[in-house]
matplotlib code that plots the C-alpha trace (Angstrom):
import matplotlib.pyplot as plt

x = [146.5, 149.6, 150.1, 150.5, 147.2, 145.4, 146.8, 146.6, 143.9, 145.5, 145.4, 148.7, 147.4, 145.5, 146.9, 143.8, 140.0, 139.2, 141.4, 140.2, 139.0, 140.1, 140.6, 141.6, 143.0, 143.2, 144.4, 147.0, 148.4, 146.7, 142.7, 142.4, 145.5, 144.6, 141.1, 142.9, 145.8, 143.1, 141.7, 145.1, 146.0, 142.8, 144.1, 142.8, 144.7, 145.2, 146.3, 147.5, 147.0, 149.5, 150.1, 153.6, 155.5, 154.1, 151.6, 152.6, 153.1, 156.4, 158.0, 156.9, 158.6, 159.8, 162.0, 163.2, 167.1, 169.3, 170.7, 169.9, 167.2, 165.4, 161.9, 159.2, 157.8, 154.2, 154.7, 156.2, 153.4, 150.3, 151.3, 152.5, 150.7, 149.9, 150.9, 151.8, 150.8, 151.7, 148.8, 148.1, 144.3, 144.2, 144.6, 141.9, 144.2, 145.1, 141.1, 140.4, 142.9, 141.3, 138.0, 139.4, 140.9, 137.9, 135.9, 137.7, 137.7, 135.4, 136.0, 137.6, 138.8, 139.5, 140.2, 140.2, 138.2, 134.6, 134.4, 137.7, 137.4, 134.2, 135.9, 138.5, 135.8, 136.4, 133.2, 131.0, 128.6, 131.5, 132.6, 129.1, 128.8, 131.8, 131.0, 127.4, 128.1, 131.3, 131.5, 132.9, 134.4, 135.0, 136.9, 136.9, 137.1, 133.3, 131.6, 130.0, 127.1, 126.3, 127.3, 131.1, 131.4, 133.8, 136.2, 139.7, 139.6, 142.6, 143.0, 143.7, 140.8, 138.5, 139.9, 139.0, 135.8, 134.4, 135.1, 137.7, 140.7, 138.7, 138.5, 142.1, 144.8, 145.3, 142.2, 144.1, 145.7, 145.3, 143.3, 145.9, 145.4, 146.1, 149.6, 148.4, 146.5, 143.3, 140.5, 142.4, 142.7, 139.1, 138.0, 140.2, 138.9, 134.9, 135.7, 136.9, 134.1, 131.8, 133.3, 133.1, 129.3, 128.6, 130.1, 127.8, 124.9, 126.1, 126.5, 123.1, 121.3, 123.8, 123.9, 127.0, 126.8, 128.6, 129.9, 130.7, 132.8, 133.7, 136.8, 134.4, 131.5, 133.9, 135.4, 131.7, 130.6, 133.7, 132.9, 131.5, 128.2, 129.6, 128.0, 124.5, 125.5, 126.4, 123.2, 121.3, 123.1, 125.5, 128.8, 131.8, 134.8, 138.4, 139.9, 143.6, 144.2, 141.3, 137.8, 134.2, 133.1, 135.5, 138.0, 140.8, 142.1, 144.7, 148.4, 150.6, 154.0, 156.1, 159.6, 161.3, 158.4, 154.7, 151.9, 148.1, 146.3, 142.7, 139.6, 135.9, 134.4, 133.5, 135.4, 138.4, 138.2, 138.1, 141.3, 142.9, 142.0, 143.6, 146.7, 147.4, 147.1, 143.5, 141.1, 138.5, 137.7, 136.9, 133.2, 132.8, 129.5, 131.2, 133.8, 132.3, 130.3, 131.6, 129.5, 130.7, 134.4, 133.7, 132.2, 135.6, 137.7, 140.6, 140.6, 140.8, 143.5, 145.5, 145.4, 146.6, 149.1, 150.8, 151.0, 152.5, 154.9, 157.5, 157.4, 159.2, 157.1, 158.1, 156.7, 153.6, 152.9, 153.5, 151.5, 148.5, 148.7, 148.8, 145.4, 144.1, 143.9, 144.3, 147.6, 150.3, 153.6, 153.7, 155.9, 157.7, 157.1, 160.7, 159.8, 156.8, 158.9, 161.1, 157.8, 157.8, 154.0, 153.9, 156.7, 154.8, 151.7, 153.6, 152.9, 156.5, 157.2, 160.5, 159.8, 162.0, 161.7, 162.1, 165.9, 166.7, 166.9, 164.7, 162.3, 160.2, 156.6, 153.6, 151.7, 147.7, 146.1, 143.2, 144.3, 142.4, 142.8, 142.0, 142.9, 145.9, 146.9, 150.5, 152.6, 153.3, 155.2, 156.8, 155.5, 156.3, 158.6, 156.6, 155.4, 156.8, 154.0, 152.6, 153.6, 152.3, 149.0, 148.3, 149.5, 146.9, 144.1, 145.0, 147.2, 149.9, 153.5, 152.8, 150.0, 152.2, 155.1, 152.7, 151.3, 154.7, 155.9, 153.0, 153.7, 150.2, 152.2]
y = [17.9, 19.8, 22.0, 25.2, 24.6, 24.3, 27.7, 29.4, 31.9, 32.4, 35.7, 36.6, 39.8, 37.9, 35.7, 33.3, 33.2, 34.9, 37.8, 40.8, 38.6, 39.4, 36.6, 37.2, 34.2, 33.3, 29.7, 27.1, 24.0, 22.4, 22.4, 26.3, 27.1, 24.5, 26.3, 29.7, 28.2, 26.9, 30.4, 32.0, 29.6, 30.6, 34.1, 35.7, 38.1, 36.2, 37.7, 35.3, 36.8, 35.0, 35.3, 37.3, 34.0, 32.7, 29.8, 26.0, 25.0, 27.1, 24.9, 21.6, 18.8, 17.5, 20.1, 21.1, 20.1, 23.0, 25.8, 26.2, 27.4, 24.8, 25.6, 23.4, 21.5, 22.1, 25.9, 26.0, 24.1, 25.5, 29.0, 29.9, 32.8, 34.4, 37.6, 37.4, 39.9, 39.5, 40.1, 39.4, 38.5, 37.7, 41.3, 44.1, 46.1, 43.0, 42.2, 45.9, 45.9, 42.3, 43.9, 46.8, 44.4, 42.2, 45.2, 45.3, 41.4, 39.2, 36.1, 35.4, 31.9, 30.7, 27.0, 27.4, 25.4, 26.4, 29.6, 30.7, 33.5, 34.5, 34.9, 37.2, 39.4, 37.9, 35.6, 35.8, 38.0, 40.3, 40.3, 40.6, 43.8, 45.2, 43.9, 42.6, 40.7, 38.8, 35.2, 33.6, 30.0, 28.1, 24.6, 22.5, 18.8, 18.5, 21.6, 24.5, 22.6, 19.1, 17.0, 17.0, 20.4, 21.7, 18.9, 19.2, 17.8, 16.9, 15.0, 11.5, 11.7, 12.6, 9.9, 7.5, 8.7, 8.8, 5.0, 5.6, 3.9, 0.9, 0.2, 1.3, -1.5, -5.0, -7.2, -9.3, -6.3, -3.7, -0.3, 2.2, 6.0, 7.8, 8.8, 12.3, 14.8, 13.5, 15.0, 18.1, 18.4, 17.5, 20.0, 22.8, 21.9, 22.0, 25.3, 26.7, 25.5, 26.7, 30.0, 30.2, 29.2, 31.8, 34.6, 33.7, 34.0, 37.1, 38.8, 37.8, 38.9, 41.0, 38.5, 37.2, 33.9, 31.8, 28.5, 25.5, 22.8, 19.7, 17.3, 14.6, 15.8, 15.8, 12.5, 11.0, 13.1, 11.5, 7.9, 6.8, 6.0, 3.6, 5.6, 4.9, 1.2, 0.8, 2.8, 0.1, -2.8, -3.5, -2.3, -2.6, -4.7, -3.7, -5.0, -3.5, -2.6, -4.7, -3.0, -4.2, -3.5, -5.2, -8.3, -8.9, -5.4, -5.2, -4.1, -7.2, -7.9, -8.2, -9.2, -6.0, -3.8, -3.6, -2.5, -1.4, -3.2, -4.3, -4.4, -3.1, -3.2, -6.5, -5.3, -4.9, -8.2, -9.7, -8.0, -9.1, -12.8, -12.8, -10.9, -13.4, -16.4, -17.6, -16.5, -19.2, -17.2, -14.0, -14.8, -17.6, -16.9, -17.7, -14.7, -12.4, -9.9, -8.0, -9.9, -13.0, -12.1, -10.7, -14.0, -15.6, -12.9, -15.3, -17.1, -14.4, -12.3, -15.5, -15.7, -12.3, -12.3, -15.6, -14.1, -10.6, -12.1, -13.1, -10.0, -6.7, -3.4, -1.7, -4.6, -5.1, -1.3, -1.3, -4.4, -3.2, 0.3, -1.2, -3.1, 0.1, -1.4, 0.6, 0.0, 2.1, 1.4, 1.6, 4.6, 6.5, 10.1, 10.6, 8.8, 10.6, 13.8, 12.7, 11.6, 13.5, 13.8, 15.2, 17.8, 18.6, 19.4, 21.9, 19.9, 21.0, 24.8, 26.3, 28.8, 31.3, 30.9, 33.4, 32.6, 32.9, 29.2, 27.8, 24.8, 22.6, 23.4, 21.3, 23.3, 23.8, 20.8, 22.4, 24.1, 27.0, 27.7, 31.3, 32.3, 30.1, 29.7, 29.1, 29.2, 33.2, 33.5, 31.3, 31.0, 34.4, 34.9, 35.8, 39.4, 40.1, 42.2, 43.7, 47.3, 46.9, 45.4, 47.8, 50.8, 49.7, 49.7, 53.2, 52.5, 55.4, 55.1, 56.2, 53.8, 51.0, 52.0, 52.3, 48.7, 47.2, 48.8, 47.4, 44.0, 43.8, 43.2]
z = [208.6, 208.8, 211.9, 209.9, 208.1, 211.4, 212.4, 209.2, 210.2, 213.8, 215.4, 217.1, 218.8, 221.5, 224.3, 224.1, 223.4, 226.6, 226.6, 228.7, 231.3, 234.9, 237.5, 241.0, 242.8, 246.3, 246.5, 247.4, 246.5, 243.3, 242.9, 243.0, 241.3, 238.5, 238.0, 237.6, 235.5, 233.0, 232.9, 232.6, 229.6, 227.9, 227.8, 231.0, 233.3, 236.4, 239.7, 242.1, 245.8, 248.2, 251.8, 252.1, 253.1, 249.7, 249.4, 250.1, 246.8, 246.2, 248.7, 247.9, 246.1, 243.5, 242.5, 239.1, 238.5, 238.6, 240.5, 244.2, 245.5, 243.3, 241.9, 242.9, 239.8, 241.0, 241.4, 237.9, 236.4, 237.9, 238.3, 234.8, 233.0, 236.1, 238.0, 241.8, 244.3, 247.9, 250.3, 253.7, 253.7, 257.3, 258.2, 257.7, 255.5, 253.4, 252.9, 251.9, 249.2, 247.9, 247.7, 245.9, 243.5, 243.2, 242.4, 239.1, 238.5, 236.6, 238.5, 241.9, 242.7, 246.1, 247.6, 251.4, 253.7, 253.8, 256.0, 256.0, 253.5, 255.0, 258.5, 256.8, 255.4, 251.9, 251.5, 248.7, 250.3, 250.9, 247.5, 246.1, 248.2, 246.5, 242.9, 242.6, 239.3, 240.2, 239.8, 242.9, 242.6, 245.8, 245.5, 248.5, 249.6, 250.3, 249.2, 251.0, 252.5, 253.5, 256.6, 255.9, 254.4, 257.2, 256.9, 255.8, 252.3, 250.2, 246.9, 248.4, 250.7, 248.1, 245.9, 248.7, 249.8, 246.3, 245.6, 243.3, 245.1, 245.6, 241.9, 241.2, 241.3, 240.2, 240.7, 243.4, 244.8, 247.4, 246.5, 245.0, 244.7, 241.6, 240.8, 239.9, 241.7, 240.0, 242.2, 242.3, 238.5, 237.9, 240.7, 239.1, 235.4, 236.9, 238.5, 235.2, 233.2, 235.8, 235.7, 232.0, 232.2, 234.9, 233.0, 230.0, 232.2, 233.6, 230.2, 229.5, 232.6, 234.8, 237.4, 239.2, 241.5, 243.9, 242.3, 244.8, 243.5, 245.7, 245.0, 245.8, 243.6, 240.6, 241.0, 241.5, 238.3, 236.6, 237.9, 234.3, 235.8, 238.5, 241.2, 239.7, 239.2, 242.9, 244.0, 242.2, 243.8, 240.9, 242.1, 239.6, 240.7, 240.4, 237.1, 236.8, 233.2, 231.9, 230.9, 231.6, 228.1, 226.0, 225.5, 225.0, 226.2, 228.7, 229.4, 227.8, 228.1, 224.9, 224.5, 225.4, 227.3, 227.5, 225.4, 226.2, 223.4, 222.9, 220.7, 221.0, 217.6, 215.9, 212.9, 214.9, 216.3, 212.7, 211.8, 215.1, 214.7, 211.2, 212.6, 215.4, 212.9, 214.2, 211.1, 212.1, 214.9, 213.3, 212.3, 215.0, 216.8, 220.2, 219.5, 217.3, 219.5, 222.4, 224.9, 223.5, 223.9, 227.3, 228.4, 227.4, 228.7, 230.0, 226.8, 224.4, 226.8, 226.6, 222.7, 222.5, 225.2, 223.9, 220.4, 221.9, 224.2, 221.7, 219.6, 220.4, 220.9, 217.9, 215.7, 217.6, 217.4, 213.6, 213.0, 214.9, 213.3, 209.8, 210.6, 212.2, 215.4, 218.9, 220.6, 222.6, 224.0, 227.8, 228.2, 231.0, 231.3, 230.4, 227.1, 226.4, 227.0, 223.8, 221.7, 218.5, 218.4, 221.9, 221.0, 217.6, 219.7, 221.8, 225.0, 226.2, 226.0, 226.7, 229.3, 231.3, 235.0, 237.8, 238.4, 234.7, 233.9, 231.1, 231.8, 229.6, 231.1, 230.1, 227.6, 227.4, 226.3, 223.8, 220.7, 219.0, 215.4, 215.5, 219.1, 220.1, 223.6, 225.0, 228.1, 227.9, 231.0, 233.9, 237.4, 239.0, 241.8, 245.0, 244.8, 241.5, 240.3, 243.5, 242.7, 239.0, 240.0, 242.9, 240.8, 238.2, 240.9, 241.9, 245.1, 245.0, 245.8, 249.3, 249.8, 248.7, 251.0, 253.7, 253.2, 252.7, 256.1, 257.9, 256.5, 254.5, 251.3]

ax = plt.figure().add_subplot(projection="3d")
ax.plot(x, y, z, "-o")
ax.set_aspect("equal")
plt.show()
């Protein structure tokens, strides 16, 4: 299918499928901002309320190359498509402003340590009093209840506590964390999905609710059933880039690089056996089923590795694709950023930033044929929309001046 055909009935008058939804965000760093980012990308009007000094992600490396002061890549990535409001939630006047904004919102997202928002007078009970049908999403390391609920919880700690790190890395190496904020990303995604589900319930019943997302729970849910296996006394083992369910399957060295390649289906094994010059193994009972191949994992891995090591990556990819076999070159992110397929799917979108520069911002993953989504605006400068947002909420110029002079905004 051509891209133009997929979008042939697209509407261009909406920012996305949840246009009109109002989200109020009080978050920091990644998990909470990611939840609101997903909703913003889908078309919601997201207001990010930050302390007057700005949230920490604005100051964290890595920074985008360019003029000084440099912009944080984290902030640029996760706070696009949002409006920025400075507001000191720690002060009574700031909390009162937040409550007025929440009374006009559909969803509130926060990811402070459990109990923090309540101490500021902005917990779920406080917001429910201001708007009974509010959907209130709390994202934290360990959740709102449980023996560890009040512990500081960050992405690497959740990766460690969940068991993920114990399985990540080479089989004979040390446990290794994910190079990305995996727990934060999954927590944010689960928060966004849960918010949309709760809104569906609200629209049917008029009832809002409190949503509790723990980074630990998100990683355990996405553990592919390993938590169940371990509970039954059959814990999985670390395998590096190999797979429990398939062989041969691994990262293999080629003459000028590496590829991820392998087979799961029996029909694919038959094609692979013929491709590597071993047609007699295609239907041999010792190799013809996944279980048989897994039992001979070392042997079949060596067969494929020996065939691959003398060939260049491009040739391997071409030969595998011609046979309908799964393969991918092991690329750097820089190489992925130049890939025509990545670019055709709008995964990098040239976006003006707060300093006037243009940055290729990572685009939304999901494509909608009728209500396309996009990076509509770059991450805003701190407080760029404060007056606009407060005016829309009924604060006149004199009130805004008073709040500014008091340091609340």
